[in-house]
KOLRO-446781 format. One line per 8 residues: number of its first residue (from 1); their letters; for each residue x, y, z of N, C-alpha, C. Coordinates in nm, 3 decimals, decimal comma. Example, Ala and Ser with C-alpha at 12.3 -4.5 7.8 and 13.67 -1.06 7.14 Angstrom:
1> AS> 1,319/-0,569/0,780/1,230/-0,450/0,780/1,320/-0,330/0,780 | 1,285/-0,225/0,708/1,367/-0,106/0,714/1,290/0,003/0,787
END
This chain:
1> MEASRYPI> 1,561/7,834/-2,245/1,511/7,861/-2,374/1,379/7,914/-2,393 | 1,370/8,000/-2,488/1,239/8,060/-2,511/1,130/7,960/-2,556 | 1,012/7,961/-2,489/0,903/7,877/-2,541/0,866/7,898/-2,681 | 0,836/7,777/-2,742/0,819/7,787/-2,891/0,676/7,716/-2,922 | 0,620/7,772/-3,030/0,496/7,696/-3,068/0,540/7,567/-3,171 | 0,667/7,572/-3,202/0,715/7,475/-3,281/0,775/7,349/-3,215 | 0,717/7,227/-3,236/0,768/7,109/-3,156/0,904/7,060/-3,210 | 0,952/7,100/-3,331/1,064/7,054/-3,379/1,122/7,160/-3,481
9> GVIIPTYN> 1,253/7,172/-3,480/1,320/7,259/-3,570/1,438/7,194/-3,638 | 1,450/7,243/-3,762/1,566/7,177/-3,851/1,679/7,284/-3,863 | 1,801/7,233/-3,833/1,926/7,316/-3,846/2,005/7,261/-3,956 | 2,064/7,368/-4,043/2,140/7,320/-4,154/2,262/7,415/-4,161 | 2,376/7,357/-4,143/2,511/7,440/-4,162/2,540/7,424/-4,317 | 2,582/7,538/-4,377/2,610/7,538/-4,519/2,741/7,619/-4,544 | 2,802/7,563/-4,647/2,931/7,640/-4,689/2,953/7,622/-4,839 | 2,930/7,730/-4,910/2,948/7,721/-5,052/2,880/7,617/-5,127
17> RSDVLISC> 2,765/7,597/-5,090/2,681/7,493/-5,158/2,551/7,559/-5,203 | 2,562/7,672/-5,270/2,437/7,736/-5,326/2,369/7,657/-5,432 | 2,450/7,567/-5,500/2,391/7,497/-5,605/2,279/7,397/-5,566 | 2,289/7,351/-5,434/2,190/7,252/-5,388/2,117/7,302/-5,275 | 2,170/7,397/-5,199/2,110/7,444/-5,076/1,958/7,485/-5,094 | 1,925/7,558/-5,196/1,793/7,598/-5,229/1,691/7,472/-5,235 | 1,736/7,380/-5,303/1,670/7,257/-5,336/1,647/7,195/-5,204 | 1,746/7,179/-5,119/1,725/7,126/-4,979/1,613/7,190/-4,914
25> LQHLERQT> 1,614/7,333/-4,915/1,504/7,409/-4,848/1,365/7,376/-4,906 | 1,372/7,365/-5,045/1,237/7,353/-5,114/1,180/7,219/-5,074 | 1,259/7,113/-5,057/1,203/6,979/-5,004/1,154/6,996/-4,871 | 1,200/7,082/-4,793/1,140/7,091/-4,647/1,003/7,164/-4,669 | 0,982/7,249/-4,776/0,850/7,318/-4,798/0,742/7,211/-4,831 | 0,774/7,101/-4,864/0,683/6,989/-4,908/0,650/6,885/-4,803 | 0,682/6,918/-4,683/0,658/6,812/-4,578/0,512/6,811/-4,537 | 0,468/6,682/-4,500/0,333/6,675/-4,456/0,310/6,742/-4,314
33> WQDFEVIV> 0,419/6,737/-4,238/0,412/6,814/-4,110/0,466/6,957/-4,128 | 0,392/7,057/-4,124/0,437/7,190/-4,168/0,478/7,273/-4,040 | 0,453/7,235/-3,906/0,473/7,311/-3,790/0,618/7,292/-3,741 | 0,716/7,356/-3,804/0,850/7,344/-3,769/0,915/7,478/-3,814 | 1,044/7,490/-3,737/1,117/7,609/-3,772/1,253/7,561/-3,846 | 1,315/7,647/-3,904/1,431/7,621/-3,978/1,544/7,730/-3,953 | 1,661/7,671/-3,918/1,782/7,776/-3,897/1,877/7,722/-3,990 | 1,929/7,816/-4,088/2,050/7,796/-4,163/2,166/7,877/-4,125
41> VDDGSTDS> 2,273/7,811/-4,094/2,391/7,896/-4,055/2,497/7,890/-4,167 | 2,508/8,013/-4,226/2,602/8,016/-4,339/2,757/8,035/-4,278 | 2,823/7,931/-4,290/2,972/7,918/-4,243/3,075/7,994/-4,324 | 3,033/8,128/-4,359/3,140/8,203/-4,429/3,144/8,175/-4,569 | 3,032/8,149/-4,637/3,030/8,110/-4,770/3,094/8,231/-4,863 | 3,166/8,196/-4,960/3,222/8,300/-5,044/3,168/8,299/-5,189 | 3,063/8,199/-5,214/2,999/8,189/-5,342/2,858/8,286/-5,329 | 2,765/8,238/-5,404/2,648/8,308/-5,413/2,559/8,271/-5,296
49> TPKLLDEY> 2,582/8,190/-5,207/2,494/8,153/-5,099/2,429/8,272/-5,024 | 2,511/8,366/-4,978/2,442/8,480/-4,904/2,327/8,543/-4,973 | 2,356/8,579/-5,103/2,256/8,645/-5,190/2,128/8,547/-5,221 | 2,166/8,423/-5,251/2,059/8,345/-5,273/1,956/8,317/-5,161 | 2,032/8,306/-5,048/1,953/8,281/-4,911/1,862/8,408/-4,888 | 1,913/8,517/-4,894/1,832/8,642/-4,872/1,713/8,642/-4,961 | 1,734/8,615/-5,099/1,631/8,618/-5,200/1,532/8,501/-5,153 | 1,570/8,393/-5,119/1,480/8,277/-5,096/1,398/8,311/-4,971
57> QRTSPLQL> 1,461/8,363/-4,867/1,395/8,393/-4,742/1,288/8,494/-4,759 | 1,279/8,587/-4,851/1,179/8,692/-4,879/1,038/8,621/-4,921 | 1,057/8,516/-4,988/0,927/8,447/-5,050/0,900/8,315/-4,994 | 0,989/8,251/-4,908/0,959/8,129/-4,864/0,853/8,107/-4,753 | 0,781/7,999/-4,767/0,674/7,978/-4,678/0,735/7,918/-4,546 | 0,862/7,881/-4,535/0,931/7,829/-4,425/0,946/7,941/-4,312 | 0,936/7,887/-4,201/0,970/7,965/-4,077/1,126/7,970/-4,059 | 1,186/8,057/-4,150/1,337/8,039/-4,176/1,407/8,154/-4,104
65> RIIRQNNS> 1,513/8,120/-4,035/1,609/8,225/-3,988/1,747/8,190/-4,039 | 1,832/8,296/-4,078/1,965/8,288/-4,133/2,052/8,342/-4,036 | 2,156/8,262/-4,008/2,261/8,310/-3,911/2,393/8,304/-3,994 | 2,490/8,400/-3,978/2,615/8,392/-4,038/2,724/8,396/-3,946 | 2,820/8,326/-3,982/2,948/8,323/-3,892/3,066/8,311/-3,981 | 3,187/8,356/-3,930/3,320/8,339/-4,003/3,337/8,194/-4,019 | 3,400/8,144/-4,130/3,414/8,013/-4,150/3,493/7,937/-4,043 | 3,417/7,841/-3,975/3,459/7,787/-3,863/3,445/7,628/-3,856
73> GPARARNL> 3,355/7,592/-3,947/3,320/7,454/-3,956/3,182/7,422/-3,916 | 3,127/7,300/-3,946/2,992/7,269/-3,911/2,963/7,243/-3,753 | 3,078/7,203/-3,674/3,060/7,191/-3,533/3,015/7,320/-3,477 | 3,083/7,416/-3,492/3,042/7,559/-3,440/2,911/7,602/-3,487 | 2,886/7,577/-3,623/2,763/7,629/-3,690/2,642/7,557/-3,626 | 2,652/7,432/-3,592/2,545/7,354/-3,529/2,515/7,411/-3,384 | 2,636/7,430/-3,304/2,616/7,479/-3,163/2,555/7,621/-3,179 | 2,585/7,702/-3,271/2,530/7,821/-3,277/2,374/7,817/-3,309
81> AASALHAP> 2,348/7,720/-3,417/2,200/7,705/-3,453/2,122/7,648/-3,318 | 2,171/7,555/-3,255/2,107/7,491/-3,149/2,070/7,608/-3,045 | 2,171/7,688/-3,017/2,143/7,802/-2,917/2,045/7,902/-2,947 | 2,015/7,908/-3,096/1,908/8,002/-3,127/1,780/7,921/-3,150 | 1,778/7,802/-3,152/1,648/7,718/-3,171/1,558/7,732/-3,066 | 1,436/7,747/-3,090/1,325/7,755/-2,996/1,258/7,615/-2,969 | 1,249/7,528/-3,072/1,183/7,415/-3,051/1,259/7,307/-2,964 | 1,187/7,223/-2,889/1,245/7,133/-2,804/1,318/7,005/-2,861
89> ICLMIGDD> 1,290/6,985/-2,999/1,350/6,881/-3,085/1,440/6,937/-3,195 | 1,558/6,900/-3,202/1,649/6,947/-3,296/1,682/6,849/-3,406 | 1,643/6,879/-3,526/1,666/6,777/-3,642/1,784/6,830/-3,731 | 1,892/6,764/-3,740/2,009/6,793/-3,811/2,029/6,744/-3,946 | 2,033/6,826/-4,037/2,061/6,774/-4,179/2,175/6,832/-4,240 | 2,221/6,800/-4,363/2,320/6,864/-4,432/2,253/6,957/-4,553 | 2,325/7,027/-4,605/2,282/7,130/-4,704/2,266/7,054/-4,834 | 2,305/6,930/-4,849/2,278/6,857/-4,971/2,188/6,736/-4,946
97> ILATPEFV> 2,097/6,745/-4,859/2,001/6,655/-4,814/1,868/6,694/-4,862 | 1,791/6,607/-4,939/1,667/6,629/-4,991/1,557/6,543/-4,930 | 1,496/6,606/-4,828/1,402/6,526/-4,747/1,264/6,476/-4,818 | 1,225/6,350/-4,789/1,100/6,295/-4,849/0,987/6,369/-4,771 | 0,862/6,349/-4,807/0,761/6,432/-4,742/0,736/6,392/-4,596 | 0,755/6,276/-4,562/0,722/6,224/-4,426/0,844/6,248/-4,336 | 0,947/6,307/-4,379/1,076/6,318/-4,303/1,062/6,385/-4,170 | 1,009/6,493/-4,160/1,013/6,570/-4,039/0,905/6,496/-3,941
105> STHLELHR> 0,795/6,457/-3,988/0,694/6,399/-3,897/0,743/6,267/-3,842 | 0,823/6,190/-3,908/0,887/6,067/-3,863/0,981/6,077/-3,746 | 1,056/6,180/-3,764/1,148/6,208/-3,667/1,069/6,256/-3,539 | 0,974/6,342/-3,569/0,889/6,406/-3,452/0,825/6,284/-3,378 | 0,769/6,190/-3,449/0,694/6,082/-3,394/0,777/6,006/-3,288 | 0,911/5,987/-3,344/0,999/5,910/-3,252/1,012/5,962/-3,119 | 1,046/6,100/-3,123/1,050/6,167/-2,985/0,937/6,178/-2,908 | 0,811/6,183/-2,976/0,695/6,175/-2,900/0,671/6,042/-2,830
113> QRPAQKVV> 0,708/5,946/-2,888/0,712/5,808/-2,835/0,816/5,775/-2,738 | 0,940/5,835/-2,753/1,047/5,818/-2,673/1,110/5,949/-2,613 | 1,047/5,997/-2,514/1,083/6,128/-2,465/1,212/6,139/-2,388 | 1,274/6,030/-2,355/1,400/6,035/-2,278/1,496/6,110/-2,349 | 1,565/6,198/-2,278/1,679/6,278/-2,330/1,772/6,202/-2,411 | 1,817/6,089/-2,363/1,930/6,024/-2,434/1,884/5,956/-2,563 | 1,767/5,964/-2,613/1,725/5,898/-2,729/1,750/5,981/-2,852 | 1,808/5,939/-2,950/1,849/6,013/-3,071/1,791/5,932/-3,196
121> GLGLTRWS> 1,729/6,003/-3,281/1,678/5,927/-3,404/1,760/5,948/-3,515 | 1,803/5,830/-3,586/1,881/5,835/-3,709/1,797/5,790/-3,823 | 1,784/5,878/-3,912/1,703/5,840/-4,039/1,789/5,777/-4,144 | 1,729/5,733/-4,247/1,805/5,668/-4,350/1,836/5,763/-4,468 | 1,949/5,763/-4,517/2,000/5,845/-4,623/2,047/5,761/-4,747 | 1,996/5,787/-4,867/2,025/5,722/-4,982/2,075/5,829/-5,086 | 2,161/5,784/-5,184/2,201/5,868/-5,287/2,068/5,912/-5,368 | 2,076/6,040/-5,406/1,975/6,090/-5,497/1,990/6,034/-5,640
129> DSGQNVTA> 1,882/5,998/-5,690/1,881/5,918/-5,836/1,875/6,039/-5,933 | 1,828/6,163/-5,897/1,827/6,270/-5,996/1,921/6,372/-5,967 | 1,973/6,436/-6,056/2,079/6,550/-6,039/2,222/6,497/-6,036 | 2,250/6,367/-6,040/2,376/6,317/-6,039/2,383/6,178/-6,085 | 2,510/6,142/-6,149/2,510/5,988/-6,185/2,574/5,912/-6,069 | 2,491/5,826/-6,027/2,536/5,737/-5,904/2,629/5,627/-5,951 | 2,750/5,641/-5,939/2,852/5,547/-5,985/2,863/5,421/-5,890 | 2,930/5,316/-5,944/2,959/5,199/-5,868/3,045/5,237/-5,741
137> FMHWLEDS> 3,130/5,345/-5,753/3,223/5,388/-5,642/3,117/5,453/-5,539 | 3,024/5,530/-5,586/2,946/5,593/-5,500/2,860/5,494/-5,414 | 2,811/5,389/-5,480/2,726/5,289/-5,419/2,805/5,215/-5,311 | 2,946/5,193/-5,344/3,026/5,144/-5,245/3,041/5,225/-5,118 | 3,060/5,364/-5,144/3,079/5,451/-5,032/2,956/5,443/-4,937 | 2,843/5,427/-5,009/2,719/5,436/-4,923/2,701/5,303/-4,840 | 2,753/5,185/-4,899/2,729/5,060/-4,827/2,838/5,011/-4,739 | 2,945/5,060/-4,767/3,072/4,994/-4,711/3,098/5,040/-4,571
145> GIQFAYKE> 3,041/5,150/-4,521/3,079/5,190/-4,385/3,182/5,296/-4,394 | 3,244/5,325/-4,515/3,351/5,428/-4,534/3,290/5,578/-4,504 | 3,158/5,579/-4,567/3,082/5,704/-4,556/2,965/5,684/-4,472 | 2,887/5,596/-4,497/2,769/5,546/-4,407/2,777/5,409/-4,409 | 2,701/5,346/-4,300/2,696/5,201/-4,272/2,553/5,164/-4,278 | 2,468/5,221/-4,351/2,323/5,186/-4,354/2,281/5,056/-4,396 | 2,382/4,988/-4,481/2,357/4,854/-4,512/2,361/4,759/-4,397 | 2,448/4,783/-4,299/2,442/4,680/-4,182/2,329/4,723/-4,093
153> LLAGVRPN> 2,285/4,845/-4,090/2,168/4,889/-4,010/2,034/4,828/-4,070 | 2,025/4,831/-4,185/1,919/4,767/-4,253/1,913/4,623/-4,251 | 2,021/4,569/-4,214/2,046/4,420/-4,193/2,005/4,382/-4,039 | 1,992/4,481/-3,960/1,963/4,455/-3,829/2,053/4,491/-3,727 | 2,173/4,534/-3,768/2,278/4,581/-3,678/2,226/4,683/-3,573 | 2,257/4,690/-3,445/2,207/4,772/-3,361/2,291/4,905/-3,367 | 2,231/5,012/-3,385/2,319/5,142/-3,401/2,375/5,187/-3,286 | 2,494/5,259/-3,296/2,562/5,327/-3,182/2,628/5,433/-3,216
161> WKHFYTSN> 2,732/5,482/-3,136/2,800/5,611/-3,161/2,853/5,613/-3,305 | 2,899/5,505/-3,353/2,951/5,513/-3,492/2,869/5,550/-3,602 | 2,727/5,552/-3,575/2,628/5,577/-3,664/2,557/5,728/-3,636 | 2,637/5,802/-3,575/2,585/5,924/-3,538/2,600/6,037/-3,640 | 2,521/6,005/-3,747/2,537/6,088/-3,876/2,453/6,211/-3,879 | 2,507/6,319/-3,873/2,430/6,446/-3,864/2,376/6,500/-3,982 | 2,383/6,414/-4,091/2,317/6,443/-4,225/2,173/6,416/-4,210 | 2,125/6,338/-4,105/1,993/6,291/-4,087/1,971/6,248/-3,952
169> LSMKTQFL> 1,966/6,335/-3,851/1,972/6,290/-3,704/1,886/6,402/-3,622 | 1,818/6,327/-3,527/1,739/6,420/-3,440/1,770/6,387/-3,292 | 1,758/6,489/-3,209/1,770/6,477/-3,064/1,705/6,600/-2,986 | 1,694/6,581/-2,861/1,643/6,689/-2,782/1,728/6,806/-2,781 | 1,675/6,919/-2,810/1,767/7,052/-2,817/1,845/7,068/-2,684 | 1,771/7,047/-2,567/1,854/7,062/-2,443/1,956/6,969/-2,435 | 1,943/6,837/-2,471/2,060/6,739/-2,477/2,172/6,790/-2,551 | 2,151/6,868/-2,658/2,267/6,902/-2,747/2,320/7,045/-2,683
177> LENPFNES> 2,249/7,124/-2,619/2,296/7,243/-2,564/2,384/7,191/-2,435 | 2,344/7,083/-2,364/2,417/7,054/-2,260/2,544/6,970/-2,303 | 2,549/6,912/-2,429/2,663/6,841/-2,463/2,696/6,875/-2,618 | 2,751/7,005/-2,630/2,765/7,060/-2,759/2,880/6,991/-2,832 | 2,882/7,019/-2,965/2,995/6,973/-3,050/3,126/7,031/-3,021 | 3,231/6,960/-3,035/3,376/7,006/-2,997/3,414/7,090/-3,120 | 3,424/7,218/-3,098/3,456/7,320/-3,203/3,602/7,312/-3,244 | 3,694/7,223/-3,184/3,822/7,200/-3,233/3,817/7,133/-3,366
185> FTKAAAED> 3,707/7,064/-3,401/3,697/7,001/-3,524/3,634/7,115/-3,622 | 3,718/7,169/-3,709/3,688/7,272/-3,808/3,650/7,233/-3,936 | 3,632/7,097/-3,954/3,589/7,050/-4,098/3,476/6,947/-4,074 | 3,413/6,917/-4,187/3,299/6,830/-4,177/3,350/6,678/-4,186 | 3,424/6,639/-4,061/3,473/6,511/-4,058/3,490/6,476/-3,908 | 3,430/6,367/-3,863/3,451/6,304/-3,730/3,399/6,399/-3,620 | 3,360/6,522/-3,655/3,302/6,590/-3,542/3,158/6,529/-3,487 | 3,095/6,466/-3,577/2,971/6,415/-3,535/2,995/6,282/-3,447
193> IELGFRLE> 3,079/6,196/-3,502/3,104/6,062/-3,423/3,177/6,105/-3,296 | 3,249/6,212/-3,283/3,318/6,242/-3,156/3,207/6,277/-3,057 | 3,109/6,354/-3,095/2,998/6,382/-3,009/2,920/6,258/-2,972 | 2,892/6,164/-3,072/2,833/6,041/-3,051/2,903/5,953/-2,939 | 3,031/5,938/-2,956/3,114/5,869/-2,877/3,104/5,917/-2,730 | 3,123/6,058/-2,729/3,114/6,119/-2,595/2,977/6,098/-2,514 | 2,873/6,101/-2,596/2,732/6,097/-2,537/2,711/5,953/-2,492 | 2,763/5,857/-2,562/2,752/5,712/-2,518/2,831/5,686/-2,405
201> QQRGLEVV> 2,952/5,739/-2,389/3,045/5,714/-2,275/2,979/5,784/-2,157 | 2,940/5,904/-2,172/2,902/5,985/-2,054/2,751/5,998/-2,030 | 2,671/5,971/-2,120/2,532/6,005/-2,105/2,434/5,893/-2,143 | 2,501/5,769/-2,169/2,413/5,662/-2,215/2,331/5,675/-2,331 | 2,395/5,731/-2,441/2,329/5,759/-2,557/2,260/5,636/-2,616 | 2,141/5,650/-2,669/2,065/5,538/-2,729/2,011/5,585/-2,877 | 2,084/5,533/-2,974/2,044/5,569/-3,119/1,938/5,471/-3,179 | 1,827/5,528/-3,214/1,717/5,447/-3,269/1,723/5,479/-3,418
209> FIPDALAH> 1,714/5,371/-3,495/1,730/5,378/-3,629/1,577/5,377/-3,703 | 1,548/5,490/-3,767/1,412/5,508/-3,815/1,413/5,523/-3,982 | 1,432/5,412/-4,037/1,445/5,408/-4,197/1,329/5,483/-4,269 | 1,223/5,505/-4,201/1,108/5,572/-4,272/1,138/5,724/-4,288 | 1,234/5,780/-4,201/1,287/5,912/-4,211/1,395/5,911/-4,333 | 1,333/5,908/-4,441/1,422/5,881/-4,562/1,455/6,013/-4,629 | 1,575/6,045/-4,654/1,635/6,155/-4,737/1,725/6,103/-4,838 | 1,734/6,188/-4,942/1,824/6,164/-5,054/1,941/6,264/-5,056
217> HLHPTSFR> 2,055/6,208/-5,077/2,188/6,271/-5,079/2,230/6,323/-5,202 | 2,236/6,448/-5,240/2,281/6,500/-5,374/2,423/6,548/-5,358 | 2,512/6,474/-5,386/2,654/6,508/-5,364/2,739/6,427/-5,462 | 2,741/6,464/-5,595/2,821/6,386/-5,677/2,970/6,364/-5,631 | 3,029/6,254/-5,629/3,153/6,222/-5,560/3,246/6,132/-5,655 | 3,353/6,187/-5,695/3,449/6,112/-5,777/3,546/6,048/-5,689 | 3,622/5,948/-5,749/3,736/5,891/-5,666/3,834/5,994/-5,631 | 3,878/6,076/-5,714/3,983/6,181/-5,681/3,925/6,281/-5,567
225> QACRRNIT> 3,799/6,304/-5,574/3,738/6,398/-5,456/3,752/6,311/-5,338 | 3,719/6,180/-5,341/3,725/6,088/-5,213/3,852/6,087/-5,153 | 3,957/6,088/-5,251/4,094/6,086/-5,198/4,133/6,202/-5,130 | 4,093/6,324/-5,182/4,124/6,439/-5,122/4,054/6,462/-4,983 | 3,928/6,418/-4,980/3,858/6,425/-4,856/3,922/6,328/-4,759 | 3,977/6,230/-4,802/4,029/6,114/-4,690/4,155/6,189/-4,623 | 4,211/6,284/-4,681/4,324/6,365/-4,605/4,256/6,441/-4,486 | 4,146/6,505/-4,516/4,063/6,579/-4,402/4,014/6,482/-4,310
233> VGKSVRLF> 3,972/6,371/-4,345/3,919/6,261/-4,258/4,022/6,211/-4,162 | 4,134/6,183/-4,233/4,252/6,141/-4,146/4,295/6,238/-4,030 | 4,300/6,359/-4,077/4,325/6,465/-3,981/4,236/6,468/-3,861 | 4,092/6,465/-3,903/4,003/6,484/-3,788/3,980/6,354/-3,705 | 4,013/6,235/-3,767/4,008/6,105/-3,695/4,125/6,107/-3,592 | 4,231/6,162/-3,635/4,359/6,172/-3,539/4,329/6,253/-3,425 | 4,246/6,375/-3,463/4,209/6,453/-3,345/4,119/6,382/-3,250 | 4,027/6,311/-3,310/3,935/6,227/-3,227/3,998/6,122/-3,140
241> HNLWPDAV> 4,108/6,060/-3,201/4,181/5,952/-3,122/4,263/6,012/-3,012 | 4,319/6,157/-3,042/4,385/6,207/-2,939/4,286/6,239/-2,830 | 4,178/6,272/-2,844/4,076/6,310/-2,736/4,035/6,172/-2,674 | 4,018/6,066/-2,748/3,951/5,957/-2,686/4,055/5,829/-2,729 | 4,154/5,812/-2,662/4,237/5,698/-2,699/4,174/5,559/-2,690 | 4,086/5,548/-2,603/4,019/5,421/-2,587/3,942/5,378/-2,719 | 3,914/5,484/-2,804/3,834/5,459/-2,924/3,911/5,404/-3,038 | 4,050/5,404/-3,022/4,137/5,370/-3,130/4,116/5,207/-3,155
249> PPNRNSPV> 4,090/5,178/-3,277/4,075/5,025/-3,313/4,210/4,969/-3,320 | 4,220/4,833/-3,293/4,354/4,774/-3,328/4,403/4,781/-3,467 | 4,510/4,775/-3,507/4,562/4,793/-3,644/4,570/4,657/-3,693 | 4,462/4,626/-3,784/4,477/4,494/-3,835/4,544/4,487/-3,980 | 4,614/4,591/-4,009/4,682/4,593/-4,139/4,803/4,480/-4,136 | 4,828/4,421/-4,241/4,945/4,329/-4,246/5,060/4,405/-4,260 | 5,180/4,353/-4,214/5,308/4,422/-4,227/5,352/4,456/-4,371 | 5,295/4,387/-4,464/5,323/4,435/-4,602/5,246/4,556/-4,629
257> RRGLRRFM> 5,118/4,563/-4,597/5,025/4,665/-4,622/5,094/4,802/-4,542 | 5,132/4,773/-4,411/5,188/4,894/-4,340/5,318/4,926/-4,404 | 5,401/4,852/-4,457/5,523/4,896/-4,517/5,497/4,971/-4,648 | 5,399/4,926/-4,723/5,344/4,988/-4,848/5,300/5,132/-4,812 | 5,219/5,143/-4,718/5,175/5,274/-4,686/5,291/5,376/-4,637 | 5,380/5,308/-4,565/5,492/5,396/-4,507/5,571/5,447/-4,637 | 5,587/5,351/-4,729/5,665/5,397/-4,847/5,597/5,504/-4,925 | 5,465/5,477/-4,938/5,380/5,597/-5,010/5,395/5,725/-4,945
265> LNNTWLLP> 5,391/5,726/-4,801/5,388/5,846/-4,733/5,538/5,914/-4,753 | 5,638/5,847/-4,770/5,771/5,903/-4,806/5,792/5,928/-4,937 | 5,696/5,894/-5,025/5,713/5,918/-5,168/5,573/5,970/-5,223 | 5,518/6,071/-5,171/5,386/6,119/-5,203/5,364/6,160/-5,338 | 5,487/6,186/-5,407/5,460/6,235/-5,548/5,413/6,120/-5,639 | 5,407/5,994/-5,593/5,360/5,882/-5,659/5,192/5,883/-5,650 | 5,147/5,935/-5,551/5,003/5,919/-5,521/4,914/5,989/-5,629 | 4,936/6,099/-5,692/4,844/6,153/-5,792/4,831/6,053/-5,913
273> PLAVLAGL> 4,935/6,005/-5,980/4,911/5,912/-6,082/4,849/5,799/-6,035 | 4,879/5,739/-5,911/4,821/5,619/-5,861/4,675/5,641/-5,838 | 4,630/5,763/-5,806/4,492/5,798/-5,783/4,419/5,788/-5,921 | 4,479/5,818/-6,022/4,424/5,831/-6,157/4,399/5,681/-6,192 | 4,497/5,586/-6,180/4,481/5,451/-6,206/4,364/5,399/-6,127 | 4,380/5,431/-5,994/4,274/5,368/-5,904/4,143/5,414/-5,949 | 4,121/5,529/-5,977/3,983/5,578/-6,019/3,936/5,505/-6,144 | 4,019/5,479/-6,240/3,984/5,408/-6,356/3,950/5,264/-6,323
281> STSISCPN> 4,010/5,225/-6,220/3,994/5,081/-6,186/3,846/5,069/-6,138 | 3,796/5,165/-6,072/3,665/5,135/-6,012/3,550/5,130/-6,112 | 3,571/5,157/-6,228/3,475/5,138/-6,329/3,486/4,985/-6,406 | 3,580/4,917/-6,349/3,597/4,789/-6,388/3,560/4,681/-6,278 | 3,611/4,726/-6,153/3,586/4,638/-6,036/3,576/4,722/-5,916 | 3,475/4,720/-5,834/3,465/4,802/-5,719/3,392/4,731/-5,606 | 3,456/4,703/-5,497/3,589/4,769/-5,456/3,704/4,670/-5,518 | 3,822/4,734/-5,519/3,942/4,645/-5,553/4,058/4,688/-5,478
289> PLMLNTLG> 4,161/4,598/-5,470/4,275/4,632/-5,384/4,349/4,756/-5,414 | 4,345/4,809/-5,540/4,423/4,926/-5,561/4,352/5,050/-5,518 | 4,210/5,054/-5,543/4,138/5,172/-5,488/4,144/5,164/-5,337 | 4,131/5,059/-5,271/4,142/5,051/-5,122/4,264/5,104/-5,069 | 4,381/5,051/-5,124/4,498/5,088/-5,076/4,529/5,242/-5,104 | 4,482/5,288/-5,212/4,508/5,429/-5,250/4,438/5,527/-5,157 | 4,308/5,498/-5,125/4,215/5,565/-5,029/4,290/5,563/-4,885 | 4,354/5,438/-4,855/4,416/5,436/-4,733/4,529/5,514/-4,727
297> CYYAIGYE> 4,601/5,534/-4,836/4,730/5,604/-4,831/4,688/5,756/-4,815 | 4,583/5,813/-4,871/4,542/5,943/-4,855/4,501/5,973/-4,708 | 4,419/5,873/-4,667/4,381/5,884/-4,520/4,509/5,888/-4,429 | 4,611/5,811/-4,453/4,725/5,809/-4,375/4,807/5,937/-4,384 | 4,801/6,007/-4,492/4,869/6,135/-4,501/4,802/6,229/-4,394 | 4,680/6,242/-4,392/4,613/6,333/-4,286/4,637/6,282/-4,151 | 4,635/6,153/-4,131/4,640/6,083/-3,988/4,793/6,101/-3,942 | 4,886/6,063/-4,015/5,013/6,058/-3,980/5,087/6,196/-3,965
305> QTGPSGRK> 5,040/6,283/-4,053/5,095/6,417/-4,059/5,046/6,502/-3,948 | 4,945/6,468/-3,879/4,884/6,542/-3,780/4,939/6,518/-3,643 | 4,989/6,605/-3,566/5,040/6,583/-3,432/4,940/6,561/-3,331 | 4,988/6,538/-3,202/4,888/6,502/-3,090/4,784/6,620/-3,067 | 4,825/6,739/-3,090/4,737/6,851/-3,071/4,639/6,878/-3,171 | 4,649/6,798/-3,285/4,572/6,817/-3,404/4,635/6,899/-3,510 | 4,758/6,949/-3,492/4,819/7,045/-3,581/4,910/6,954/-3,671 | 4,922/7,006/-3,790/5,006/6,933/-3,899/5,142/6,953/-3,847
313> V> 5,219/6,850/-3,863/5,366/6,845/-3,829/5,456/6,814/-3,953
END
């Protein structure tokens, strides 16, 4: 790797998120620690992202490089960015992450104190209070472990591979180069926890939770959007389980729930109206059995209809 004057670099995969990407970069401009590089990988965006990035780069104070690839997913985008990074510390964020001023310096300080290759820094991500209406459903996503499990981490649970959240995560660049993301994952789902699991099994991964590395997540999410995403998540988790059967948790669903989900999989025409009702129910009570079972059915569609190779059957 080429020697660098920068002790840390930020890598950001992006796809059709021009509405928030520039704000993400502007928050990096406001860091108390300014000595870092930034690489954005445009994953084949078809919106105004390429034009806006070029315009932004011309006047930005950031040490910014832009790489473009055909749409292949964030796993390949992060691998590509890591191979181009000069800094010895790699800080991964999403294109919808708004960093607080001490964000970069907090990640950097962890690695200065803990130089071992296996040490990974996990920052704290919270919903942004500006630019979106944070609903009760979104709060549940944040605290339930469905999207993130920061509530348990803040309560003192020791982090592990299941908390390998690349929306706010730092590691030694060489460690990532030696252990790249699996590019079979072509969507933003489970590609990060697969790497976390692999690193824990093979390289003794140690995740350190650093809540002072705070960032805000600007990604308005409706119940219907979560249902659609759960299909993608189901497909990716099935691929993860095919790669690592030992990671498959025991099925704790009751026979009644398993039967209900099998019925819904055989009658998927019922799911759209059910999702509407379940979405309305979240404004009354969240969580509730209707929303939980509806989300589970959408997840099962992706998981059960994906074969051992990861292909849809």
